[in-house]
Structures are given as C-alpha cells and as structure tokens.
C-alpha positions as CSV (number, residue, x, y, z in Angstrom):
1,X,44.8,58.7,264.8
2,X,44.4,61.8,266.9
3,X,46.1,61.5,270.2
4,X,44.5,64.3,272.0
5,X,41.0,65.8,271.8
6,X,39.9,69.1,273.1
7,X,36.3,69.6,273.9
8,X,35.0,73.2,274.2
9,X,31.8,73.6,276.2
10,X,30.2,71.7,279.0
11,X,26.6,70.8,279.6
12,X,25.0,67.7,278.3
13,X,26.7,67.9,275.0
14,X,30.2,68.5,276.3
15,X,30.2,65.8,278.9
16,X,28.2,63.2,276.9
17,X,31.0,63.6,274.3
18,X,34.0,63.5,276.8
19,X,32.5,60.4,278.6
20,X,31.9,58.5,275.4
21,X,35.3,59.3,274.0
22,X,37.2,58.2,277.1
23,X,35.2,55.0,277.1
24,X,35.5,54.3,273.5
25,X,39.2,55.4,272.8
26,X,41.8,53.8,275.0
27,X,44.9,56.0,275.4
28,X,43.4,59.1,273.9
29,X,43.8,62.4,276.2
30,X,40.5,64.3,276.5
31,X,40.4,67.8,277.8
32,X,37.2,69.7,278.3
33,X,37.1,73.4,278.8
34,X,34.0,75.2,280.1
35,X,33.3,78.6,281.5
36,X,32.0,79.2,284.9
37,X,30.1,82.1,283.5
38,X,28.2,80.7,280.5
39,X,25.2,78.5,281.6
40,X,24.0,75.8,279.2
41,X,20.4,76.0,277.7
42,X,19.4,73.0,279.8
43,X,16.0,72.3,278.6
44,X,16.8,69.2,276.6
45,X,15.5,66.8,279.0
46,X,13.4,64.3,276.9
47,X,15.0,61.6,274.8
48,X,14.4,58.9,272.2
49,X,14.5,55.2,273.4
50,X,17.7,54.7,271.7
51,X,19.5,56.8,274.4
52,X,19.6,53.3,276.3
53,X,22.5,52.5,273.7
54,X,24.5,55.4,275.1
55,X,24.3,54.4,278.7
56,X,24.7,50.7,277.7
57,X,28.0,51.8,276.1
58,X,29.2,53.4,279.1
59,X,28.3,50.3,281.2
60,X,25.7,52.4,283.3
61,X,22.6,50.7,284.7
62,X,19.6,52.8,285.2
63,X,19.9,52.2,289.0
64,X,23.2,53.9,288.8
65,X,22.5,57.2,287.0
66,X,18.8,57.7,287.2
67,X,18.6,58.7,290.9
68,X,21.4,61.3,290.6
69,X,19.6,62.9,287.6
70,X,16.1,63.0,288.9
71,X,15.2,60.7,286.0
72,X,11.8,59.2,285.1
73,X,10.7,56.9,282.4
74,X,9.1,58.1,279.0
75,X,6.9,55.7,277.2
76,X,5.4,58.1,274.6
77,X,4.7,61.7,273.7
78,X,1.1,62.9,274.1
79,X,0.1,65.4,271.6
80,X,-2.9,67.5,272.8
81,X,-5.2,70.2,271.2
82,X,-3.5,69.9,267.7
83,X,-6.9,69.7,265.8
84,X,-9.8,72.2,265.8
85,X,-11.8,69.7,267.9
86,X,-9.1,69.3,270.6
87,X,-8.4,66.0,272.0
88,X,-5.1,64.1,272.1
89,X,-3.1,61.3,270.7
90,X,-0.3,59.2,272.0
91,X,2.9,58.4,269.8
92,X,4.4,55.3,271.7
93,X,7.7,53.7,271.7
94,X,6.0,50.5,270.6
95,X,6.0,48.8,267.1
96,X,2.9,47.0,265.7
97,X,2.0,43.5,266.5
98,X,1.3,41.4,263.4
99,X,-1.7,39.0,263.4
100,X,-2.1,36.7,260.4
101,X,0.3,38.5,258.2
102,X,-1.2,42.0,258.8
103,X,-0.2,44.5,261.5
104,X,-2.5,46.2,264.0
105,X,-2.7,49.4,262.1
106,X,-4.1,47.6,259.0
107,X,-6.6,45.6,261.1
108,X,-7.7,48.9,262.7
109,X,-8.3,50.5,259.3
110,X,-10.4,47.4,258.4
111,X,-12.3,46.7,261.6
112,X,-12.2,49.7,264.2
113,X,-11.5,52.8,262.3
114,X,-14.8,54.4,263.4
115,X,-15.1,52.7,266.5
116,X,-11.8,53.1,268.6
117,X,-8.9,55.6,268.5
118,X,-6.0,54.4,266.5
119,X,-3.4,54.8,269.4
120,X,-5.6,52.8,272.0
121,X,-6.5,49.9,269.5
122,X,-3.1,49.4,268.3
123,X,-0.8,49.6,271.3
124,X,-0.8,48.9,275.0
125,X,1.3,51.9,276.0
126,X,-1.5,54.5,275.9
127,X,-3.3,52.7,278.7
128,X,-0.1,52.5,280.7
129,X,0.4,56.2,280.3
130,X,-3.2,57.1,281.5
131,X,-2.8,54.8,284.5
132,X,0.8,56.5,285.3
133,X,2.4,53.1,285.2
134,X,6.1,52.4,285.0
135,X,7.3,50.2,282.1
136,X,9.2,47.8,284.6
137,X,7.9,45.6,287.4
138,X,9.5,45.7,290.8
139,X,11.7,42.6,289.9
140,X,13.3,44.5,287.0
141,X,11.3,42.8,284.1
142,X,10.2,44.9,281.3
143,X,6.4,44.9,280.4
144,X,7.2,43.8,276.8
145,X,8.5,40.2,277.0
146,X,10.0,40.5,273.3
147,X,12.7,42.8,274.6
148,X,13.5,41.4,278.0
149,X,16.9,40.1,276.9
150,X,17.9,43.7,275.9
151,X,17.7,44.8,279.7
152,X,20.3,42.5,281.0
153,X,23.9,43.0,281.8
154,X,25.2,40.7,279.1
155,X,23.3,42.8,276.5
156,X,25.1,46.1,277.9
157,X,28.5,44.3,277.3
158,X,27.6,44.1,273.5
159,X,28.4,47.9,273.0
160,X,25.6,48.4,270.6
161,X,25.4,51.5,268.5
162,X,22.9,53.3,266.5
163,X,24.1,52.3,263.1
164,X,23.4,48.6,264.1
165,X,20.2,49.0,266.0
166,X,17.2,47.2,265.0
167,X,15.2,46.6,268.2
168,X,12.5,48.9,269.5
169,X,13.1,49.7,273.0
170,X,9.7,50.2,274.8
171,X,10.6,53.5,276.7
172,X,13.1,56.4,276.9
173,X,13.9,58.8,279.8
174,X,13.3,62.2,281.1
175,X,16.2,63.7,283.1
176,X,17.5,66.9,284.5
177,X,20.1,67.9,281.8
178,X,22.1,69.9,284.3
179,X,22.3,66.9,286.8
180,X,23.1,64.5,283.9
181,X,26.1,66.7,282.9
182,X,27.3,66.7,286.5
183,X,27.0,63.0,286.6
184,X,28.9,62.4,283.4
185,X,31.6,64.9,284.5
186,X,32.3,62.7,287.4
187,X,32.2,59.6,285.0
188,X,34.6,61.1,282.6
189,X,37.1,62.6,285.1
190,X,37.3,59.2,286.8
191,X,38.3,57.8,283.4
192,X,41.1,60.4,283.1
193,X,39.5,63.3,281.3
194,X,40.8,66.6,282.2
195,X,38.5,69.5,283.2
196,X,39.6,73.1,282.7
197,X,37.2,75.8,284.1
198,X,38.1,78.8,282.0
199,X,37.0,80.9,279.0
200,X,38.5,80.6,275.4
201,X,39.8,84.1,274.6
202,X,41.4,83.2,271.1
203,X,41.3,80.5,268.6
204,X,44.7,80.3,266.8
205,X,44.5,78.8,263.3
206,X,47.4,77.3,261.1
207,X,48.0,78.4,257.6
208,X,45.8,75.6,256.1
209,X,42.8,77.0,258.1
210,X,42.8,74.3,260.8
211,X,42.8,75.0,264.5
212,X,46.4,75.0,265.9
213,X,45.6,75.9,269.6
214,X,43.3,77.7,272.0
215,X,44.2,80.6,274.3
216,X,42.4,80.7,277.5
217,X,42.2,83.6,279.9
218,X,43.9,81.9,282.9
219,X,45.5,78.6,281.9
220,X,47.1,79.8,278.7
221,X,47.5,77.7,275.5
222,X,45.6,74.5,275.3
223,X,46.6,72.3,272.3
224,X,45.0,69.2,270.7
225,X,44.9,67.1,267.5
226,X,41.0,67.4,267.2
227,X,38.6,70.0,268.6
228,X,35.0,69.4,269.5
229,X,32.7,72.4,269.5
230,X,30.0,72.0,272.1
231,X,29.5,75.7,272.7
232,X,25.8,75.7,271.8
233,X,24.2,78.3,269.6
234,X,27.4,80.4,269.8
235,X,29.3,78.0,267.6
236,X,32.6,79.5,269.0
237,X,34.8,77.3,267.0
238,X,32.9,76.0,264.0
239,X,31.2,79.3,263.0
240,X,33.1,82.1,264.6
241,X,36.7,80.8,264.2
242,X,36.4,78.6,261.2
243,X,33.6,80.8,259.5
244,X,31.6,77.8,258.6
245,X,28.2,78.9,257.3
246,X,25.1,78.3,259.1
247,X,22.0,77.2,257.0
248,X,18.9,78.6,258.6
249,X,15.5,76.7,258.4
250,X,13.6,79.8,259.8
251,X,11.6,80.3,256.6
252,X,9.9,76.9,257.0
253,X,10.4,76.2,260.7
254,X,8.5,78.8,262.5
255,X,9.8,78.3,266.0
256,X,12.7,80.6,266.9
257,X,11.9,81.4,270.5
258,X,10.9,79.7,273.7
259,X,10.0,80.6,277.3
260,X,10.8,78.0,279.9
261,X,10.0,77.2,283.6
262,X,10.9,74.6,286.2
263,X,7.6,74.0,288.1
264,X,7.8,72.1,291.5
265,X,5.5,69.1,291.6
266,X,4.4,67.0,294.6
267,X,4.7,63.5,293.2
268,X,3.1,62.0,296.3
269,X,-0.1,63.5,295.5
270,X,0.1,64.0,291.8
271,X,2.3,61.1,290.7
272,X,4.6,61.0,287.7
273,X,3.3,60.9,284.1
274,X,5.4,58.5,282.2
275,X,5.3,60.6,278.9
276,X,6.1,63.9,277.5
277,X,3.3,66.2,276.5
278,X,3.2,68.6,273.6
279,X,0.1,70.8,273.9
280,X,-0.7,73.3,271.0
281,X,-1.2,77.0,272.0
282,X,-1.9,80.0,269.8
283,X,1.5,80.6,268.3
284,X,3.3,77.2,269.0
285,X,3.1,74.5,271.5
286,X,4.1,73.7,275.1
287,X,6.4,70.8,276.1
288,X,5.8,69.2,279.6
289,X,8.6,66.9,281.0
290,X,7.9,65.2,284.2
291,X,10.9,64.7,286.5
292,X,11.3,63.6,290.1
293,X,10.0,66.5,292.0
294,X,9.3,69.0,289.2
295,X,8.3,69.4,285.7
296,X,10.5,71.0,283.1
297,X,8.2,72.9,280.7
298,X,8.3,75.5,278.0
299,X,6.4,77.3,275.3
300,X,8.0,77.1,271.8
301,X,6.7,79.9,269.5
302,X,7.5,82.1,266.6
303,X,8.5,85.7,267.4
304,X,6.7,86.5,264.1
305,X,3.4,86.0,265.5
306,X,3.6,86.9,269.2
307,X,5.8,89.0,271.5
308,X,8.0,87.3,274.3
309,X,5.8,89.3,276.9
310,X,2.5,87.9,275.1
311,X,4.1,84.3,275.0
312,X,4.9,84.4,278.7
313,X,1.4,85.6,279.7
314,X,-0.4,82.9,277.6
315,X,2.2,80.3,279.0
316,X,1.4,81.2,282.5
317,X,-2.4,81.1,281.9
318,X,-1.9,77.5,280.6
319,X,0.1,76.4,283.6
320,X,-2.1,77.9,286.2
321,X,-1.3,79.0,289.8
322,X,1.5,76.4,290.1
323,X,3.8,78.6,288.2
324,X,2.8,81.9,289.8
325,X,6.1,82.3,291.7
326,X,8.3,80.6,289.1
327,X,10.8,82.7,287.2
328,X,10.6,82.2,283.5
329,X,13.7,81.9,281.2
330,X,13.5,83.3,277.6
331,X,15.5,81.6,275.0
332,X,16.3,82.6,271.4
333,X,16.9,79.5,269.2
334,X,19.0,79.1,266.2
335,X,16.9,76.9,263.8
336,X,18.8,75.1,261.1
337,X,22.2,73.6,260.9
338,X,25.9,74.2,260.0
339,X,26.6,73.7,256.3
340,X,29.2,71.1,257.5
341,X,29.6,70.0,261.0
342,X,33.2,68.6,260.5
343,X,35.6,71.2,259.2
344,X,39.3,70.6,259.2
345,X,40.1,69.3,262.6
346,X,37.1,70.7,264.3
347,X,33.7,68.8,264.9
348,X,30.5,70.6,265.9
349,X,28.3,68.4,268.3
350,X,25.0,69.5,269.8
351,X,23.4,73.0,269.4
352,X,26.6,74.2,267.7
353,X,25.9,71.6,264.8
354,X,22.3,72.3,264.4
355,X,18.8,72.3,266.1
356,X,15.4,71.9,264.5
357,X,11.9,71.8,265.8
358,X,12.1,70.0,269.2
359,X,8.7,68.5,269.0
360,X,10.0,64.9,268.9
361,X,12.8,65.4,271.6
362,X,15.6,65.3,268.9
363,X,18.3,67.6,270.7
364,X,19.8,64.7,272.9
365,X,19.4,62.3,270.0
366,X,21.6,64.6,267.7
367,X,24.3,64.7,270.4
368,X,24.3,61.0,270.7
369,X,24.4,60.5,266.9
370,X,27.1,63.2,266.5
371,X,29.3,61.4,268.9
372,X,29.0,58.0,267.5
373,X,29.7,59.3,264.0
374,X,32.7,61.1,265.3
375,X,34.2,57.8,266.9
376,X,33.3,55.9,263.8
377,X,35.2,58.3,261.5
378,X,37.9,59.5,263.7
379,X,40.7,60.9,261.6
380,X,44.4,60.1,261.1
381,X,47.4,62.3,261.2
382,X,46.4,64.2,258.2
383,X,43.9,66.6,257.4
384,X,41.5,66.2,254.4
385,X,42.0,69.1,252.4
386,X,38.5,68.9,250.7
387,X,36.9,69.0,254.1
C-alpha cells in the first residue's frame, strides 16, 4: 500500500482528489502542490446527478457546502435550436414510470406521438423547469417519493460508490468550481492534507521510468509513493515527464475552443433556472449554467469553422446587453484522452487524463470516476512493469 500520495495541481480536480483520499484512506499522507500563478480552467460547473455520491462519501450535506459554492439545483439539460425548426427538448434526471408492463416512452409512441412533446408527456421535470421550481420542499422532502430514503443522513453513512449505484437521483448541481475547490481545500486540510503553494521545476525519474520525486522552486524536493497529475491540459507528469501519448479525438469531435464569461444576474427579478441550457449556434453551442448571483456561460466551437474573434462576436450577440461589460476568456481545449491514465506510479485525473465534448457535463463526472477507480485499485509496494 502506498503510504504517501502527492497531488500536483489544485482546482476542482486536485482538491476533490485530496479530500476524497483523506476521507477514504486512513493513515495515508496526502500532499497537494499548486501554483499561485496558474489558474484553473474553472468552467466545469455543471454535474451529473451521481455527484451526490461524492458529497455523501465525504459526509457533507447540501446545507453545508452549497451556500459556500453559490450552488443551485440542476434537474435537466435543455437543448435549444438543435433542429432547423428551432424549438427545445429537456433531458431530465428521471426514469420512465412503468404502467401495465410498458414504460411511458412506449405509451407515448402508441398514444401521444403526434399530440404532445415526448419530454413533457413522459416526465414531470420539464414542467418543474419551466416554472423554475426546486426539486425539494422547504421541509427537505424530495419531489420524487421513490428516492426519499436516499436523502437521509443514514443513507449518506452507507458510503455508496459509482460501481454499486443503481438509483436515479432526480437532480444534480451547478456550482462555482473555484469556490468548490476552496471549500474542499478547507475540508481536506482539516483532515490532515498538506498544501504546498509552489511550482514544480523538475520531475526526477527512477531507472525504471517511474517518478522518484519532484523538485519545487521554493520548497525543494517532494517525495511520495504515488503521484496524481491534476495539472489540466498541460499533463505535466503524465505527458511531459512520463511521455505518455495523448490520443486526440479532434478528427471526429469538432470542438477544440471555447469563449467563456461570467454574467451577473439579478435572481430577485429573474429567478434561478434549475437546469443547464445547451443552445446551438453557427459553429457550436452555448452552455448556460445558472448559479446564485451569476451565470457561467460559454460558446464551444470548432476553430476550423470560425475564428475566436468571430466566435466572441456571435456569443455576445446571443447574450445581449447583459454581457456588454463582461470580459471574455478564450480557452483552447485538448479533446481526447491519454493512451493510459495510469502509468508506473502516476495517475492522471481530470483534464490531464482526458476531455471530450462537454455537452452532457462530463468533466466533473470524469474526476469523480477517476478518483473512485484510483481508490479501488490502489497499488501495493511494487510497480507493475507492464503498466
């Protein structure tokens, strides 16, 4: 069993990893190194409903972490203008009801196909989204009685994981990724995680090609048994130091760029939409993630079809006057995955491991999944020479 783990990189990937490791692995030393000069991408603010498993494992109730992260509820994704006729469609966190042995989708095909939209006919969530309703009542009950027992303190104590998960939770969350990282930093350090604010100047390797130790600019050598690469698209350890190839998906996923903004919003007059929006534009699509007091929004596009200046101009036209004074951040995205995300004694988690089309909010999920896989396959004292 590895006795010391070094996480390189902060942000949501780094601090989600550090906090989970400290909770899951008693007696393990966890050190996280993050630079004061390198900012995280910080646009992965929407989640799957299975993110509840992560917070449950840490023993965190919504009332504890949501206010600190400007978090809101997410019941669905609303896809708008994806056909030549316009319109929209909700993809909800809800499974079909079954009536007389047939699910609601089958009943819709038989009885309502030409009379009522599929999403509204088969699910309750689209109506909740239109009305901007919360999935929970003031007394804490969830609107879906079938899963009420999953939202109790005793359920959190079960420490459920993705591999064993069978229940459809009826909602997920939106949150400010930077605030979440800050919150989890406090959580992890209270459990004993060590934070080093510094930059990695050199990665020293052993004769067998594994990582021996890191050399930082101001804190000298940092040693560990296992190293976790959370350095984002840079892949400082996995790609640069260990030379693991990156398998690009750019020939089939035409979404290598994004322009993002944080637009203020008056929730007193406009309310909070309990869903993520994905609206098609000329060369890609716009995500819209409502938070408490602002929206996180961005235009994902392919640089093969539009320049970054043209993309920003089209994006601003889409947003309207609310974004006139808002500064835009341009992001180049590495679409694909490492050939192997676990090489020798280094594991890549988050963007350093891989990233695909963010249409279904997969970024945070891949972090959670990577962490759980790491914990369930934590190595012993020897290195697999075939890895």
